[in-house]
gemmi code that builds the backbone of each chain (N, CA, C; Angstrom):
import gemmi

chains = {
    "A": [
        ("MET", (2.749, -7.993, 30.662), (2.729, -6.525, 30.639), (1.700, -5.990, 29.970)),
        ("LYS", (1.355, -4.893, 30.677), (0.265, -4.238, 29.757), (0.150, -2.610, 30.263)),
        ("GLN", (-0.330, -2.265, 29.314), (-0.760, -0.404, 29.841), (-2.211, -0.172, 29.300)),
        ("ALA", (-2.994, 0.193, 30.572), (-4.102, 0.666, 29.643), (-4.010, 2.062, 29.788)),
        ("ILE", (-4.871, 2.532, 29.101), (-4.668, 3.761, 28.619), (-6.546, 4.236, 28.585)),
        ("VAL", (-7.013, 5.288, 29.334), (-8.731, 5.625, 30.043), (-8.650, 7.165, 29.312)),
        ("ALA", (-9.600, 6.643, 27.792), (-9.913, 8.242, 27.394), (-11.295, 8.729, 27.957)),
        ("ARG", (-11.459, 10.115, 27.997), (-12.877, 10.487, 28.304), (-13.611, 10.939, 26.685)),
        ("VAL", (-14.873, 9.619, 26.883), (-15.485, 9.744, 25.874), (-16.729, 10.827, 26.221)),
        ("ASP", (-16.686, 11.522, 27.271), (-17.918, 12.554, 27.850), (-17.457, 13.633, 27.325)),
        ("ILE", (-16.192, 13.722, 26.797), (-16.263, 15.536, 26.267), (-15.817, 15.489, 24.849)),
        ("GLY", (-16.359, 14.722, 23.770), (-16.594, 14.505, 22.479), (-15.801, 14.983, 21.664)),
        ("MET", (-14.396, 14.324, 22.331), (-13.150, 14.750, 21.322), (-13.262, 13.749, 20.269)),
        ("GLY", (-12.962, 14.579, 18.776), (-13.031, 13.655, 17.237), (-12.083, 12.592, 17.405)),
        ("THR", (-11.664, 11.646, 16.837), (-10.688, 10.490, 16.728), (-9.415, 10.640, 16.882)),
        ("GLY", (-9.146, 11.782, 15.897), (-7.638, 12.302, 15.541), (-7.054, 12.534, 17.390)),
        ("LYS", (-8.234, 13.756, 17.257), (-8.011, 14.630, 19.036), (-7.975, 13.628, 20.223)),
        ("LEU", (-8.368, 12.519, 20.183), (-8.481, 11.316, 21.074), (-7.361, 10.274, 20.749)),
        ("ALA", (-7.126, 10.258, 19.608), (-5.673, 9.526, 19.722), (-4.178, 10.507, 20.268)),
        ("ALA", (-4.311, 11.480, 19.470), (-3.304, 11.925, 20.258), (-3.285, 11.836, 21.848)),
        ("GLN", (-4.199, 12.522, 22.330), (-3.958, 12.751, 23.693), (-3.910, 11.250, 24.716)),
        ("VAL", (-4.143, 9.907, 24.007), (-4.072, 8.530, 24.157), (-2.277, 8.450, 24.273)),
        ("ALA", (-1.675, 8.907, 22.729), (-0.435, 8.463, 22.792), (0.652, 9.655, 23.774)),
        ("HIS", (-0.052, 10.666, 24.016), (0.574, 11.728, 24.725), (0.838, 10.857, 26.321)),
        ("ALA", (-0.702, 10.430, 26.920), (-0.669, 9.567, 28.208), (0.436, 8.404, 28.381)),
        ("SER", (0.288, 7.369, 26.744), (1.014, 6.327, 27.148), (2.217, 6.727, 27.348)),
        ("LEU", (2.750, 7.703, 26.734), (4.482, 8.132, 26.481), (4.537, 8.737, 27.636)),
        ("SER", (4.224, 9.412, 28.697), (4.201, 9.755, 29.728), (4.327, 8.850, 30.702)),
        ("ALA", (3.265, 8.006, 30.320), (3.364, 7.087, 31.973), (4.906, 6.064, 31.777)),
        ("TYR", (5.060, 6.213, 30.228), (6.188, 4.992, 29.701), (7.389, 5.737, 30.712)),
        ("GLU", (7.653, 7.166, 29.994), (8.413, 7.856, 30.895), (8.807, 7.787, 32.747)),
        ("ASP", (7.779, 7.133, 33.378), (8.100, 6.847, 33.890), (8.131, 5.486, 34.717)),
        ("THR", (8.405, 5.062, 33.811), (8.170, 3.033, 34.249), (9.737, 2.834, 34.238)),
        ("GLY", (10.422, 1.980, 34.975), (11.577, 1.405, 34.962), (12.453, 0.619, 34.346)),
        ("GLU", (13.149, 0.350, 33.982), (14.372, 0.346, 33.009), (13.498, -1.311, 32.413)),
        ("ARG", (13.475, -2.170, 33.814), (13.724, -3.514, 33.156), (12.030, -3.918, 33.326)),
        ("ALA", (10.881, -2.722, 33.657), (9.403, -2.982, 33.044), (9.545, -2.406, 31.562)),
        ("ARG", (10.019, -1.430, 31.382), (10.186, -0.860, 29.995), (10.464, -1.752, 28.900)),
        ("ARG", (11.396, -2.557, 29.466), (12.139, -4.194, 28.133), (11.140, -5.181, 28.045)),
        ("GLU", (10.635, -5.585, 29.377), (9.708, -6.730, 29.605), (8.201, -6.245, 28.230)),
        ("TRP", (7.746, -4.817, 28.779), (6.521, -4.726, 28.074), (6.965, -4.609, 26.503)),
        ("LYS", (7.988, -4.284, 26.445), (8.368, -4.033, 24.584), (8.872, -5.175, 24.281)),
        ("GLY", (9.388, -5.946, 24.911), (9.790, -7.770, 24.283), (8.229, -8.541, 24.167)),
        ("GLY", (7.510, -7.941, 24.852), (6.110, -8.587, 24.890), (4.998, -7.874, 23.289)),
        ("GLY", (5.217, -6.895, 22.985), (4.849, -6.199, 21.511), (4.189, -5.090, 22.236)),
        ("GLN", (5.087, -4.409, 23.300), (3.747, -2.980, 24.294), (2.478, -3.139, 24.116)),
        ("LYS", (1.516, -4.323, 24.756), (0.834, -4.646, 24.581), (-0.131, -3.041, 25.372)),
        ("LYS", (-0.889, -2.789, 24.606), (-2.040, -1.306, 25.060), (-3.171, -1.888, 24.967)),
        ("VAL", (-4.241, -1.474, 25.826), (-5.690, -1.248, 25.927), (-5.902, 0.053, 26.101)),
        ("VAL", (-7.322, 0.503, 25.230), (-7.690, 2.025, 25.272), (-9.263, 1.582, 25.726)),
        ("LEU", (-9.257, 2.232, 26.764), (-10.738, 2.034, 27.888), (-11.193, 3.225, 27.906)),
        ("LYS", (-13.081, 2.979, 28.011), (-13.757, 4.172, 27.894), (-13.790, 4.806, 29.458)),
        ("GLY", (-13.611, 6.224, 29.630), (-13.536, 6.888, 30.987), (-14.622, 8.169, 30.649)),
        ("ASP", (-15.316, 8.392, 31.703), (-16.137, 9.299, 31.862), (-16.300, 10.709, 32.683)),
        ("GLY", (-15.474, 11.101, 33.076), (-15.075, 12.094, 33.586), (-13.844, 12.461, 34.219)),
        ("GLU", (-14.006, 13.856, 34.576), (-12.210, 14.146, 35.068), (-11.770, 13.224, 36.732)),
        ("SER", (-13.033, 13.045, 37.343), (-13.477, 12.752, 38.893), (-12.798, 11.460, 38.477)),
        ("GLN", (-13.303, 10.508, 38.027), (-13.158, 9.647, 37.494), (-11.807, 8.921, 37.309)),
        ("LEU", (-11.133, 9.431, 36.683), (-9.286, 9.455, 35.962), (-8.768, 10.038, 37.128)),
        ("PHE", (-9.325, 11.070, 38.029), (-7.716, 10.822, 38.952), (-8.521, 9.781, 39.896)),
        ("GLU", (-9.552, 9.614, 40.021), (-9.809, 8.424, 41.184), (-8.773, 7.200, 40.894)),
        ("LEU", (-8.975, 6.651, 39.865), (-8.163, 5.369, 38.881), (-6.347, 6.414, 39.301)),
        ("ALA", (-6.418, 7.359, 38.874), (-4.634, 7.673, 39.231), (-3.988, 7.544, 40.521)),
        ("ASP", (-5.185, 7.351, 41.683), (-4.867, 7.565, 42.983), (-4.788, 5.855, 42.795)),
        ("VAL", (-5.753, 4.929, 42.388), (-5.623, 3.526, 42.691), (-4.412, 2.985, 42.235)),
        ("ALA", (-3.655, 3.285, 40.470), (-2.567, 3.607, 40.178), (-1.087, 3.436, 41.187)),
        ("ASP", (-1.297, 4.850, 42.049), (-0.798, 5.059, 42.828), (-0.401, 4.376, 43.870)),
        ("ARG", (-1.280, 4.128, 44.646), (-1.315, 2.912, 45.419), (-0.628, 2.050, 45.067)),
        ("GLU", (-0.871, 1.328, 44.186), (-0.328, -0.037, 43.365), (1.201, -0.253, 42.905)),
        ("GLY", (1.621, 1.000, 43.056), (3.251, 1.074, 42.777), (3.272, 1.401, 41.128)),
        ("LEU", (2.205, 1.591, 40.836), (2.233, 1.595, 38.969), (2.366, 3.028, 38.440)),
        ("PRO", (3.286, 2.871, 37.273), (3.282, 4.477, 36.825), (2.275, 4.834, 36.095)),
        ("TYR", (2.061, 6.150, 36.027), (0.665, 6.593, 35.513), (0.778, 7.943, 35.290)),
        ("ALA", (-0.092, 8.784, 34.201), (-0.110, 9.845, 33.512), (-0.907, 10.588, 33.435)),
        ("VAL", (-1.482, 11.421, 33.709), (-3.242, 12.546, 33.747), (-2.584, 13.065, 32.317)),
        ("VAL", (-3.140, 13.420, 31.498), (-2.687, 14.459, 30.422), (-4.133, 15.209, 30.871)),
        ("ARG", (-3.237, 16.781, 30.480), (-4.698, 17.838, 30.468), (-4.270, 18.384, 28.944)),
        ("ASP", (-4.978, 18.861, 28.346), (-5.409, 19.323, 27.290), (-4.467, 20.600, 26.769)),
        ("ALA", (-3.700, 21.377, 26.322), (-3.237, 22.462, 26.243), (-4.672, 23.127, 25.553)),
        ("GLY", (-5.344, 22.980, 25.398), (-6.885, 23.876, 24.454), (-6.505, 24.224, 23.498)),
        ("HIS", (-5.467, 24.196, 22.336), (-5.764, 24.942, 21.399), (-6.186, 24.865, 20.400)),
        ("THR", (-7.021, 23.189, 20.356), (-8.282, 23.098, 19.815), (-9.445, 22.173, 20.403)),
        ("GLN", (-10.402, 22.450, 20.147), (-11.574, 21.325, 20.497), (-12.384, 21.639, 22.141)),
        ("LEU", (-10.974, 22.052, 22.398), (-11.137, 21.568, 24.267), (-10.832, 22.896, 24.818)),
        ("ASP", (-11.494, 23.269, 26.078), (-10.936, 24.194, 26.994), (-9.532, 24.372, 27.131)),
        ("PRO", (-8.675, 24.991, 27.510), (-7.177, 24.624, 28.413), (-7.057, 24.132, 29.673)),
        ("GLY", (-6.610, 23.279, 29.508), (-6.443, 22.548, 30.812), (-7.677, 21.088, 31.068)),
        ("THR", (-8.102, 20.706, 30.022), (-9.186, 20.038, 30.143), (-8.356, 18.742, 30.440)),
        ("VAL", (-8.864, 17.611, 31.523), (-8.147, 16.464, 31.427), (-8.527, 15.428, 30.574)),
        ("THR", (-8.107, 14.887, 29.691), (-8.423, 14.202, 28.077), (-8.184, 12.554, 28.826)),
        ("ALA", (-6.977, 12.480, 29.454), (-6.718, 10.850, 29.209), (-5.630, 10.583, 30.515)),
        ("LEU", (-5.988, 8.962, 31.086), (-5.075, 8.471, 31.888), (-4.258, 7.365, 31.845)),
        ("ALA", (-2.998, 7.480, 31.862), (-2.228, 6.149, 31.477), (-1.992, 5.411, 32.582)),
        ("VAL", (-2.116, 4.211, 32.560), (-1.953, 3.353, 33.800), (-0.859, 2.270, 33.376)),
        ("GLY", (0.597, 2.018, 33.666), (1.279, 0.865, 33.283), (2.105, 1.179, 32.485)),
        ("PRO", (3.133, 1.045, 31.398), (3.013, -0.949, 31.767), (3.360, -1.185, 33.129)),
        ("GLY", (2.747, -2.029, 33.815), (2.859, -3.356, 34.434), (2.375, -4.352, 34.743)),
        ("PRO", (2.657, -5.298, 35.378), (1.677, -6.709, 35.004), (-0.066, -6.860, 34.850)),
        ("ASP", (-0.022, -7.331, 33.898), (-2.248, -7.573, 33.683), (-2.397, -7.458, 34.684)),
        ("ASN", (-2.077, -8.194, 35.791), (-3.185, -8.744, 37.085), (-3.026, -7.457, 38.093)),
        ("VAL", (-1.892, -6.671, 38.244), (-2.227, -5.520, 38.909), (-2.876, -3.954, 38.142)),
        ("VAL", (-2.448, -3.872, 36.739), (-2.863, -2.890, 36.136), (-4.609, -3.181, 36.117)),
        ("ASP", (-4.967, -4.832, 36.108), (-6.737, -4.751, 35.905), (-7.061, -4.025, 37.633)),
        ("LYS", (-6.602, -4.114, 38.378), (-6.969, -4.056, 39.976), (-7.372, -2.236, 39.849)),
        ("VAL", (-6.670, -1.833, 38.706), (-7.209, -0.668, 38.604), (-7.932, 0.131, 37.589)),
        ("THR", (-8.261, -1.037, 36.238), (-8.988, -0.533, 35.144), (-9.515, -1.423, 34.817)),
        ("GLY", (-9.824, -2.614, 35.270), (-10.550, -3.714, 35.623), (-12.034, -3.763, 35.054)),
        ("ASP", (-12.274, -2.567, 35.635), (-14.127, -2.601, 35.351), (-14.176, -1.847, 34.030)),
        ("LEU", (-13.281, -0.734, 33.850), (-13.857, -0.591, 32.639), (-14.001, -1.239, 30.896)),
        ("SER", (-14.740, -0.733, 30.062), (-15.242, -0.807, 29.083), (-13.982, -0.740, 27.778)),
        ("LEU", (-13.896, -1.598, 27.186), (-13.337, -1.437, 25.626), (-13.131, -0.267, 25.074)),
        ("LEU", (-12.583, 0.316, 24.630), (-13.439, 1.452, 23.663), (-13.114, 1.121, 22.276)),
    ],
    "B": [
        ("MET", (9.127, 21.724, 16.982), (9.123, 19.843, 16.989), (7.646, 19.781, 17.020)),
        ("LYS", (7.416, 18.611, 15.808), (6.249, 18.326, 16.374), (6.522, 16.479, 15.918)),
        ("GLN", (5.639, 15.755, 16.037), (5.479, 14.537, 15.779), (4.289, 13.864, 14.647)),
        ("ALA", (4.171, 13.483, 13.725), (2.972, 13.393, 12.636), (2.628, 11.744, 12.732)),
        ("ILE", (1.585, 11.332, 12.990), (1.415, 10.100, 13.112), (0.126, 9.849, 12.251)),
        ("VAL", (0.024, 9.032, 11.445), (-0.818, 8.673, 9.908), (-1.076, 7.753, 10.303)),
        ("ALA", (-2.369, 7.230, 10.584), (-3.551, 6.171, 10.791), (-3.711, 6.051, 9.625)),
        ("ARG", (-4.154, 4.837, 9.064), (-4.693, 4.393, 8.158), (-6.543, 4.416, 8.639)),
        ("VAL", (-7.346, 4.581, 7.729), (-9.003, 4.847, 7.983), (-9.354, 4.375, 6.652)),
        ("ASP", (-8.428, 3.437, 6.282), (-9.547, 2.175, 5.159), (-9.411, 0.965, 5.612)),
        ("ILE", (-9.032, 1.079, 6.840), (-9.300, -0.523, 7.400), (-10.183, -0.697, 8.140)),
        ("GLY", (-11.145, 0.196, 8.669), (-12.338, 0.016, 9.529), (-11.750, -0.220, 10.838)),
        ("MET", (-10.945, 0.176, 11.142), (-10.417, 0.283, 12.795), (-11.102, 1.048, 13.821)),
        ("GLY", (-11.833, 0.629, 14.823), (-12.730, 1.333, 15.695), (-11.727, 2.342, 15.963)),
        ("THR", (-12.055, 3.209, 17.194), (-12.018, 4.260, 17.940), (-10.201, 4.139, 18.596)),
        ("GLY", (-10.967, 3.162, 18.941), (-9.893, 2.408, 20.477), (-8.560, 2.073, 20.307)),
        ("LYS", (-9.083, 0.843, 19.054), (-7.970, 0.305, 18.171), (-7.145, 1.121, 17.561)),
        ("LEU", (-7.735, 2.001, 16.951), (-7.040, 3.117, 16.065), (-5.922, 4.012, 17.169)),
        ("ALA", (-6.800, 4.409, 18.380), (-5.870, 5.104, 19.181), (-4.905, 4.275, 19.562)),
        ("ALA", (-4.844, 3.032, 19.974), (-4.026, 1.887, 20.780), (-2.252, 2.123, 19.200)),
        ("GLN", (-3.242, 2.040, 17.923), (-1.864, 1.982, 17.237), (-1.334, 3.223, 17.313)),
        ("VAL", (-1.950, 4.130, 16.805), (-1.141, 5.365, 17.003), (-0.002, 5.618, 18.215)),
        ("ALA", (-1.354, 5.190, 19.552), (0.502, 5.036, 20.717), (1.839, 4.132, 20.733)),
        ("HIS", (1.480, 3.725, 19.539), (2.503, 2.278, 19.514), (3.504, 2.991, 18.202)),
        ("ALA", (2.959, 3.701, 17.577), (3.794, 4.018, 16.577), (4.689, 5.092, 17.019)),
        ("SER", (3.859, 6.041, 17.875), (4.372, 7.460, 18.954), (5.745, 6.762, 19.544)),
        ("LEU", (5.084, 6.433, 20.210), (6.416, 5.605, 21.139), (7.642, 4.939, 20.644)),
        ("SER", (7.285, 4.308, 19.047), (8.363, 3.526, 18.551), (9.364, 4.740, 18.061)),
        ("ALA", (8.606, 5.686, 17.372), (9.693, 6.098, 16.659), (10.237, 7.710, 17.752)),
        ("TYR", (9.805, 7.244, 19.079), (10.273, 8.064, 19.742), (11.435, 7.779, 20.322)),
        ("GLU", (11.029, 6.347, 20.433), (12.984, 5.484, 21.094), (13.649, 5.525, 19.880)),
        ("ASP", (13.305, 6.219, 18.492), (14.881, 5.864, 17.852), (15.127, 7.482, 17.508)),
        ("THR", (14.569, 8.173, 18.474), (14.709, 9.883, 18.556), (16.160, 10.466, 19.009)),
        ("GLY", (16.811, 11.096, 18.988), (17.958, 11.581, 19.348), (17.617, 12.249, 20.806)),
        ("GLU", (18.465, 12.350, 21.846), (18.116, 13.067, 23.202), (18.035, 14.558, 23.044)),
        ("ARG", (18.573, 15.184, 22.212), (18.376, 16.672, 22.159), (16.902, 16.322, 21.196)),
        ("ALA", (16.420, 15.999, 20.646), (15.583, 16.205, 19.678), (14.171, 16.093, 20.759)),
        ("ARG", (14.828, 14.733, 21.436), (13.147, 14.441, 22.137), (13.284, 15.357, 23.976)),
        ("ARG", (14.236, 15.846, 24.183), (14.362, 17.049, 25.402), (13.172, 18.337, 24.572)),
        ("GLU", (13.781, 18.509, 23.383), (13.375, 20.021, 22.708), (11.576, 19.798, 22.317)),
        ("TRP", (11.348, 18.231, 22.085), (9.636, 18.126, 21.536), (8.926, 18.056, 22.802)),
        ("LYS", (9.630, 17.089, 24.350), (8.792, 17.345, 25.387), (8.828, 18.798, 25.983)),
        ("GLY", (9.841, 19.437, 26.088), (9.885, 20.682, 26.690), (8.848, 21.819, 25.613)),
        ("GLY", (8.268, 21.582, 24.257), (7.539, 21.854, 23.766), (5.707, 21.147, 23.538)),
        ("GLY", (5.769, 20.694, 24.938), (4.872, 19.975, 25.013), (4.231, 18.528, 24.233)),
        ("GLN", (5.491, 18.328, 23.514), (5.327, 17.010, 22.899), (3.961, 17.309, 21.962)),
        ("LYS", (4.313, 18.448, 20.930), (2.741, 18.550, 19.890), (3.208, 17.357, 19.001)),
        ("LYS", (1.804, 16.664, 18.796), (1.658, 15.604, 18.045), (0.226, 16.111, 17.183)),
        ("VAL", (0.340, 16.122, 15.888), (-0.867, 15.778, 14.735), (-1.358, 14.435, 14.209)),
        ("VAL", (-2.508, 13.710, 14.135), (-2.950, 12.563, 13.711), (-3.086, 13.033, 12.224)),
        ("LEU", (-3.343, 12.486, 11.512), (-3.390, 12.304, 9.715), (-4.290, 10.800, 9.396)),
        ("LYS", (-4.914, 11.221, 8.292), (-5.448, 10.028, 7.698), (-4.499, 9.476, 6.734)),
        ("GLY", (-4.524, 8.672, 6.582), (-3.433, 7.945, 5.664), (-4.848, 6.909, 4.791)),
        ("ASP", (-4.404, 6.291, 4.055), (-5.681, 5.485, 3.263), (-4.873, 3.989, 2.339)),
        ("GLY", (-3.487, 3.612, 2.764), (-3.646, 2.369, 2.269), (-2.044, 2.102, 2.940)),
        ("GLU", (-1.284, 0.816, 2.382), (-0.204, 0.302, 3.429), (0.739, 0.799, 2.334)),
        ("SER", (0.674, 0.998, 0.855), (1.504, 1.730, 0.085), (2.039, 3.211, 0.543)),
        ("GLN", (0.990, 3.887, 0.376), (1.213, 5.236, 0.888), (2.539, 5.386, 2.039)),
        ("LEU", (1.685, 4.296, 3.099), (2.634, 4.855, 4.465), (3.993, 4.361, 4.386)),
        ("PHE", (4.126, 3.038, 3.397), (5.829, 3.037, 3.326), (6.339, 4.218, 2.112)),
        ("GLU", (5.606, 4.557, 1.270), (6.323, 5.817, 0.657), (7.019, 7.261, 1.727)),
        ("LEU", (6.089, 7.138, 2.439), (6.329, 8.466, 3.594), (6.761, 8.146, 4.508)),
        ("ALA", (7.291, 6.911, 5.015), (8.219, 6.307, 5.581), (9.794, 6.723, 4.896)),
        ("ASP", (9.492, 6.268, 3.260), (10.938, 6.392, 2.630), (11.204, 7.707, 2.421)),
        ("VAL", (10.301, 9.110, 3.014), (10.546, 10.576, 2.539), (11.188, 10.648, 3.838)),
        ("ALA", (10.606, 10.263, 5.002), (10.814, 10.539, 5.958), (12.584, 10.287, 6.053)),
        ("ASP", (13.014, 8.865, 5.731), (14.105, 8.210, 6.434), (15.215, 8.955, 5.310)),
        ("ARG", (14.818, 9.696, 3.701), (15.667, 10.279, 3.331), (15.572, 12.290, 3.852)),
        ("GLU", (14.484, 12.079, 4.709), (14.919, 13.692, 5.314), (15.752, 13.311, 6.656)),
        ("GLY", (16.079, 12.339, 7.362), (16.751, 12.035, 8.105), (16.000, 12.036, 9.735)),
        ("LEU", (14.426, 11.902, 9.463), (13.654, 12.007, 10.687), (13.502, 10.719, 11.226)),
        ("PRO", (13.416, 10.263, 12.356), (13.123, 9.261, 12.845), (11.599, 8.489, 12.938)),
        ("TYR", (11.239, 7.816, 12.375), (9.509, 7.333, 12.192), (9.813, 5.806, 12.473)),
        ("ALA", (8.490, 5.447, 12.458), (8.488, 3.849, 12.910), (6.649, 3.346, 12.044)),
        ("VAL", (7.008, 2.251, 11.714), (5.877, 1.767, 11.032), (5.004, 0.774, 11.800)),
        ("VAL", (3.913, 0.496, 12.133), (3.432, -0.228, 13.142), (2.660, -1.290, 12.107)),
        ("ARG", (2.957, -2.647, 12.665), (2.087, -3.653, 11.797), (1.298, -3.943, 13.367)),
        ("ASP", (0.069, -4.483, 13.028), (-0.816, -5.173, 14.295), (-0.535, -6.609, 14.479)),
        ("ALA", (-0.500, -7.307, 15.366), (-0.487, -8.633, 15.632), (-1.560, -9.386, 15.362)),
        ("GLY", (-2.827, -8.507, 15.169), (-4.007, -9.600, 14.595), (-4.300, -9.908, 15.521)),
        ("HIS", (-4.666, -9.861, 17.232), (-5.326, -10.668, 17.919), (-6.812, -10.514, 17.790)),
        ("THR", (-6.838, -8.777, 16.995), (-8.607, -8.629, 17.399), (-8.653, -8.026, 16.247)),
        ("GLN", (-9.852, -8.148, 15.505), (-10.255, -6.731, 14.365), (-9.463, -7.143, 13.099)),
        ("LEU", (-7.847, -7.161, 13.083), (-7.345, -7.135, 11.677), (-6.494, -8.375, 11.385)),
        ("ASP", (-6.162, -8.541, 10.442), (-5.229, -9.900, 9.742), (-4.024, -9.661, 10.646)),
        ("PRO", (-3.486, -10.775, 11.032), (-1.511, -10.649, 11.551), (-1.180, -9.835, 10.288)),
        ("GLY", (0.019, -8.884, 11.210), (1.271, -8.418, 9.860), (0.240, -6.740, 9.167)),
        ("THR", (-0.932, -6.285, 9.405), (-1.824, -5.315, 8.616), (-1.137, -3.973, 8.847)),
        ("VAL", (-0.646, -3.292, 8.294), (0.301, -2.240, 8.706), (-0.615, -1.289, 8.808)),
        ("THR", (-0.914, -0.655, 10.139), (-1.696, 0.174, 10.257), (-1.458, 1.488, 10.781)),
        ("ALA", (-0.405, 1.998, 10.896), (0.046, 3.488, 11.549), (1.761, 3.831, 11.171)),
        ("LEU", (1.980, 4.789, 11.242), (3.166, 5.456, 10.761), (3.480, 6.585, 11.846)),
        ("ALA", (4.372, 6.834, 12.194), (4.650, 7.953, 12.947), (6.242, 8.705, 12.514)),
        ("VAL", (5.909, 9.790, 12.185), (7.169, 10.923, 11.466), (7.832, 11.410, 12.915)),
        ("GLY", (8.892, 11.715, 13.161), (9.431, 12.732, 14.309), (9.143, 11.992, 15.350)),
        ("PRO", (9.578, 13.109, 16.891), (9.251, 14.271, 16.945), (10.961, 15.168, 15.698)),
        ("GLY", (10.447, 16.182, 15.259), (11.279, 16.675, 14.271), (11.003, 18.577, 13.975)),
        ("PRO", (11.570, 19.147, 13.468), (11.067, 20.527, 13.095), (9.661, 20.392, 12.361)),
        ("ASP", (9.416, 21.142, 12.964), (7.758, 21.353, 11.771), (8.368, 21.354, 10.579)),
        ("ASN", (8.913, 22.351, 9.915), (8.869, 22.461, 8.473), (9.414, 21.017, 7.646)),
        ("VAL", (10.293, 20.303, 8.338), (10.909, 19.142, 7.965), (9.473, 18.148, 7.684)),
        ("VAL", (9.187, 17.904, 9.280), (7.872, 16.997, 9.230), (7.347, 17.067, 8.103)),
        ("ASP", (6.515, 18.567, 7.626), (5.847, 18.712, 7.109), (6.005, 18.384, 5.759)),
        ("LYS", (7.536, 18.410, 5.120), (7.913, 18.238, 4.020), (7.264, 16.705, 3.701)),
        ("VAL", (7.087, 15.757, 4.529), (6.645, 14.058, 4.410), (5.290, 14.416, 4.403)),
        ("THR", (4.554, 14.764, 5.750), (3.231, 14.973, 5.581), (2.318, 15.781, 5.522)),
        ("GLY", (3.028, 17.030, 4.897), (2.236, 18.197, 5.231), (0.967, 17.991, 3.813)),
        ("ASP", (0.734, 17.009, 3.134), (-0.364, 16.988, 2.176), (-1.426, 16.333, 2.774)),
        ("LEU", (-1.551, 15.863, 4.166), (-2.033, 15.166, 4.485), (-3.204, 15.793, 5.240)),
        ("SER", (-4.602, 14.940, 5.229), (-5.589, 15.446, 6.306), (-5.582, 15.444, 7.586)),
        ("LEU", (-5.933, 16.517, 8.124), (-6.086, 15.937, 9.926), (-7.217, 14.766, 9.909)),
        ("LEU", (-6.865, 13.679, 10.711), (-7.795, 13.047, 11.271), (-9.013, 13.429, 12.302)),
    ],
}
model = gemmi.Model(1)
for chain_id, residues in chains.items():
    chain = gemmi.Chain(chain_id)
    for i, (resn, *xyz) in enumerate(residues, 1):
        res = gemmi.Residue()
        res.name, res.seqid = resn, gemmi.SeqId(i, " ")
        for name, pos in zip(("N", "CA", "C"), xyz):
            atom = gemmi.Atom()
            atom.name, atom.element = name, gemmi.Element(name[0])
            atom.pos, atom.b_iso = gemmi.Position(*pos), 0.0
            res.add_atom(atom)
        chain.add_residue(res)
    model.add_chain(chain)
structure = gemmi.Structure()
structure.add_model(model)
structure.setup_entities()
C-alpha cells in the first residue's frame, strides 16, 4: 500500500509551502479512503512518495485516471494568502491504495 | 485553529523527502486530535505552517511543551530506506489547536 503525492514544480513554491500543500493533499485523500485500506496503509508505515508535477492540466488528468481506477484522490487548491494566486492548483494525492494500482496512475512520474 | 509542523533542516533532506515527512507528521498528529478540533480545523481550511527545526533534541523539547499544553503532537522517525539512517527523527507536528496555544510551542521558530 502506498500513497503518491504529485506536487507542481512549475509554480515556484518554496520548500515549506510545497510541504504544506503535500500534507494537505495527503490528508484530504486519506479522509476519502475506506477504513480497511487506511488500516492496512498505516500498518505498513503509511508509505508515501512525492513526485514532480508540471501543470494544472496534468494533475487533473491524473485525477481522472485515479478516479477510473477506484482510488481515493484529492486535488488541492491554494487559498492564495501567500506566494500564489487564489485557487492555484498545487498538488494531487492518489491513494493510499495497492502499489500496482497507484503506479497505473503515477508510475511515469519522477521522484521529487 | 492551525497545525504547525517543524521539519529538520540540519540533516540534508531533499524537498520530496522533507515533504513526505511533514505529511507523515501532520497525519499522525491529526489522528490523535479530538473530533471537535478536527472539524473546526478542517472547516477553516486546515491551516498549516511548516517551520524550520535544527536538531532532534529541539524537536523532543517542543514535543514536551506541546504535551504540557494539551495539544496533539507527533514525532516522526524515518524508516531509513533512503537518504537517512534508520530511526532518524525528521519532523514534529503540533496541533491542530487554537493559534495562540500552538504559538506557545512553536511561536519562536522561522517559516521554512
